[in-house]
C-alpha positions as a LaTeX table, in Angstrom:
\begin{tabular}{lrrr}
\hline
Residue & $x$ (\AA) & $y$ (\AA) & $z$ (\AA) \\
\hline
Met1 & 100.33 & 141.91 & $-15.07$ \\
Glu2 & 101.06 & 138.34 & $-14.10$ \\
Asn3 & 100.44 & 139.03 & $-10.44$ \\
Ala4 & 97.13 & 140.55 & $-11.15$ \\
Ser5 & 95.88 & 137.57 & $-13.09$ \\
Lys6 & 97.10 & 135.24 & $-10.35$ \\
Ala7 & 95.23 & 137.36 & $-7.74$ \\
Leu8 & 92.07 & 137.09 & $-9.75$ \\
Ile9 & 92.38 & 133.28 & $-10.02$ \\
Ile10 & 92.94 & 133.13 & $-6.21$ \\
Ala11 & 90.07 & 135.14 & $-5.68$ \\
Gly12 & 87.78 & 133.14 & $-7.99$ \\
Ala13 & 88.92 & 129.93 & $-6.24$ \\
Ile14 & 88.19 & 131.38 & $-2.88$ \\
Leu15 & 84.63 & 132.38 & $-3.98$ \\
Leu16 & 84.00 & 129.05 & $-5.43$ \\
Ser17 & 85.08 & 127.28 & $-2.35$ \\
Ile18 & 82.59 & 129.48 & $-0.35$ \\
Leu19 & 79.98 & 128.72 & $-2.65$ \\
Ile20 & 80.56 & 124.87 & $-2.40$ \\
Ile21 & 80.81 & 125.06 & 1.50 \\
Ser22 & 77.56 & 127.09 & 1.63 \\
Leu23 & 75.71 & 124.58 & $-0.53$ \\
Gly24 & 76.91 & 121.81 & 1.72 \\
Ile25 & 75.60 & 123.56 & 4.64 \\
Ile26 & 72.31 & 124.20 & 3.08 \\
Ile27 & 72.03 & 120.49 & 2.04 \\
Phe28 & 73.01 & 119.19 & 5.60 \\
Thr29 & 70.46 & 121.57 & 7.26 \\
Gln30 & 67.67 & 120.36 & 5.14 \\
Ala31 & 68.48 & 116.76 & 5.66 \\
Gln32 & 68.83 & 117.45 & 9.37 \\
Asp33 & 65.17 & 119.07 & 9.30 \\
Thr34 & 63.82 & 116.02 & 7.68 \\
Ile35 & 65.47 & 113.63 & 10.12 \\
Asn36 & 64.26 & 115.64 & 13.05 \\
Ser37 & 60.67 & 115.83 & 11.77 \\
Val38 & 60.21 & 112.24 & 11.60 \\
Asn39 & 62.26 & 110.35 & 13.99 \\
Met40 & 60.00 & 107.30 & 14.29 \\
Ser41 & 60.75 & 103.84 & 13.72 \\
Glu42 & 59.16 & 101.62 & 10.99 \\
Gln43 & 56.91 & 99.92 & 13.88 \\
Glu44 & 55.80 & 103.35 & 15.07 \\
Ile45 & 54.90 & 104.53 & 11.63 \\
Met46 & 53.12 & 101.25 & 10.86 \\
Ala47 & 51.13 & 101.67 & 14.09 \\
Phe48 & 50.26 & 105.18 & 13.39 \\
Asn49 & 48.97 & 104.25 & 9.70 \\
Asn50 & 47.12 & 101.03 & 10.86 \\
Lys51 & 44.76 & 103.23 & 12.73 \\
Phe52 & 43.40 & 104.55 & 9.46 \\
Ile53 & 44.28 & 101.94 & 6.65 \\
Pro54 & 41.27 & 99.68 & 7.43 \\
Tyr55 & 39.12 & 102.68 & 6.21 \\
Gln56 & 40.70 & 102.94 & 2.87 \\
Gly57 & 38.98 & 101.76 & $-0.37$ \\
Glu58 & 36.69 & 102.18 & $-3.35$ \\
Ser59 & 33.25 & 101.65 & $-1.64$ \\
Val60 & 33.43 & 102.43 & 2.02 \\
Arg61 & 30.07 & 102.53 & 4.06 \\
Gly62 & 29.11 & 105.79 & 5.45 \\
Ser63 & 29.41 & 104.39 & 9.07 \\
Gln64 & 32.89 & 103.25 & 8.46 \\
Val65 & 33.67 & 106.95 & 7.19 \\
Asn66 & 32.05 & 108.30 & 10.47 \\
Ala67 & 34.34 & 105.97 & 12.37 \\
Leu68 & 37.25 & 107.28 & 10.45 \\
Ile69 & 36.21 & 110.77 & 10.96 \\
Gln70 & 36.05 & 110.06 & 14.65 \\
Ala71 & 39.63 & 108.40 & 14.64 \\
Val72 & 41.06 & 111.43 & 12.77 \\
Ala73 & 39.57 & 113.85 & 15.20 \\
Ser74 & 40.93 & 111.94 & 18.16 \\
Asn75 & 44.29 & 111.68 & 16.55 \\
Asn76 & 44.35 & 115.42 & 15.91 \\
Gln77 & 43.19 & 116.13 & 19.44 \\
Ser78 & 45.80 & 113.90 & 21.05 \\
Ala79 & 48.57 & 115.34 & 18.71 \\
Lys80 & 47.52 & 118.83 & 19.79 \\
Asp81 & 47.36 & 117.95 & 23.39 \\
Asn82 & 50.75 & 116.18 & 23.57 \\
Gly83 & 52.39 & 118.89 & 21.10 \\
Asp84 & 53.23 & 115.99 & 18.74 \\
Thr85 & 55.38 & 117.47 & 15.90 \\
Lys86 & 55.99 & 114.07 & 14.24 \\
Thr87 & 52.40 & 113.32 & 13.13 \\
Lys88 & 51.15 & 117.04 & 12.83 \\
Gly89 & 47.53 & 115.91 & 12.57 \\
Ile90 & 45.71 & 114.75 & 9.51 \\
Thr91 & 43.73 & 116.85 & 7.09 \\
Val92 & 40.33 & 115.25 & 5.64 \\
Asp93 & 38.43 & 116.71 & 2.73 \\
Gly94 & 36.74 & 115.79 & $-0.50$ \\
Thr95 & 33.52 & 115.83 & $-2.42$ \\
Ala96 & 31.62 & 114.37 & 0.59 \\
Gly97 & 31.86 & 117.67 & 2.27 \\
Ile98 & 34.06 & 116.78 & 5.22 \\
Ala99 & 36.32 & 119.22 & 6.26 \\
Ile100 & 38.84 & 118.49 & 8.91 \\
Asn101 & 42.16 & 120.06 & 9.52 \\
Pro102 & 44.93 & 119.45 & 12.15 \\
Asn103 & 43.16 & 121.97 & 14.50 \\
Asn104 & 39.80 & 120.32 & 14.48 \\
Thr105 & 38.97 & 118.29 & 17.55 \\
Thr106 & 36.00 & 116.01 & 18.28 \\
Gly107 & 33.56 & 119.01 & 18.47 \\
Ser108 & 31.33 & 119.72 & 15.59 \\
Ile109 & 32.53 & 117.72 & 12.67 \\
Lys110 & 30.11 & 116.90 & 9.81 \\
Arg111 & 29.28 & 113.31 & 9.57 \\
Val112 & 28.09 & 111.46 & 6.50 \\
Ala113 & 24.82 & 109.36 & 5.64 \\
Ser114 & 25.48 & 105.83 & 6.99 \\
Gly115 & 23.78 & 104.13 & 4.18 \\
Thr116 & 25.74 & 105.54 & 1.21 \\
Phe117 & 29.29 & 104.55 & $-0.10$ \\
Tyr118 & 32.31 & 106.67 & $-0.45$ \\
Lys119 & 35.72 & 106.49 & $-2.05$ \\
Val120 & 38.47 & 106.94 & 0.55 \\
Thr121 & 41.93 & 107.50 & $-0.56$ \\
Phe122 & 45.12 & 108.56 & 1.44 \\
Ser123 & 48.12 & 110.76 & 0.86 \\
Tyr124 & 51.38 & 110.05 & 2.68 \\
Glu125 & 54.14 & 112.52 & 3.98 \\
Asn126 & 57.28 & 111.00 & 5.27 \\
Ser127 & 55.66 & 107.49 & 5.18 \\
Leu128 & 52.74 & 108.74 & 7.49 \\
Val129 & 49.10 & 109.35 & 6.54 \\
His130 & 48.89 & 113.01 & 6.03 \\
Lys131 & 45.75 & 113.74 & 4.02 \\
Ile132 & 42.60 & 111.73 & 3.74 \\
Thr133 & 40.18 & 112.38 & 0.73 \\
Val134 & 36.52 & 111.13 & 1.14 \\
Asp135 & 34.71 & 111.50 & $-2.20$ \\
Asn136 & 30.96 & 110.66 & $-3.22$ \\
Ile137 & 30.56 & 107.75 & $-5.35$ \\
Val138 & 28.61 & 108.91 & $-8.43$ \\
Glu139 & 26.29 & 106.05 & $-9.35$ \\
Gln140 & 25.64 & 105.37 & $-13.05$ \\
\hline
\end{tabular}
């Protein structure tokens, strides 16, 4: 009876150690994926984001939004052409009716009225601009 209980304790210890090793491998793999997906220096991240930051704000003119749309479409096209997996392209949406996804290029993308104002906000993923929201400003 004593040998059977020792065997059960040993089997439990082995199962526990396998579980701990598996958990460590999973965590390592996820960390490695994150490191590989964004292997950019701080300066490269700043240079990428600085292409879009000037267009962010509470009351951005329509002409500036159109310039932002062109910059995003150009960025998405170059990322697509170069097979850039770091930036992955930028998505644009919001109440202004603009819809750009990373597959859009400079083709037929909706423009906004130049004389109106819009609210432009950014979302970040891995410190990079990932999504831009362009909303109509409701005048009161």
